[in-house]
C-alpha positions, 0 to 999 in steps of 0.5 A: 194121585189115588189112582197111580197109587192103587195101579201101581201096588206092587212096586211100591211095596217092593220099594218099601222093602228096599227101602228097609232093607238098605236102611238096616244094612247101611246101619251095619255095613258102614259102622264096619267099614270105619272100623276096618279102615286104618287109622291112617286112611284119611292121610294123604301120605299113606302107604297106598297102592300108587298106579305105578305099583299096578299093570296097567289094565288092572289099575284101569279095571280097579279105577272103573269098578270104584267109580261105577259103584261110587255112582251105584252108592250116590244113586242108592243115597239120592232114593234114600233121601225120598224113602228111609236110609242114610241118604246123606252118608251114603252119597257121601261114600259114593263121592268119596269113591269117584275120581274128579277134579278138586276132590282132595280139597272138598274132602279135605274141607268136609274132614277138618269139621270137628263133628266128622272127626268125633263121629268117625272116632266114636265108632272106632272107640266102641271097638276098641279101634285107635282113632283116625289121624288127619293130615291137618292135625298137624297144622 
């Protein structure tokens, strides 16, 4: 093990630097994203751009880009599980960007947790933004 560490010292330094950088970037970027989302973001019936509103090639390009970013976030989150960073939160963001069967059901189960509401809306309250509304708030 000691020879591995000494043989890969430059790589380990770069990984440490990358890990530190991603940790501090995630502390800045994730709250920034949460503050800028519309309060209706987690409602299924919100006025979002539908597939029918876009040219088929543009829809395919955007969907491919979103899924690519989702995979990148998941990989970065997995790395952050072993290095400093917000790994779990980064994985959740990555999964939310992906398209897969059962995603809505899984997202709804996650969003029904009171701690999730509290955390998301705490960040928004600090900026004077209105709290998120959720589909199950009406139930």
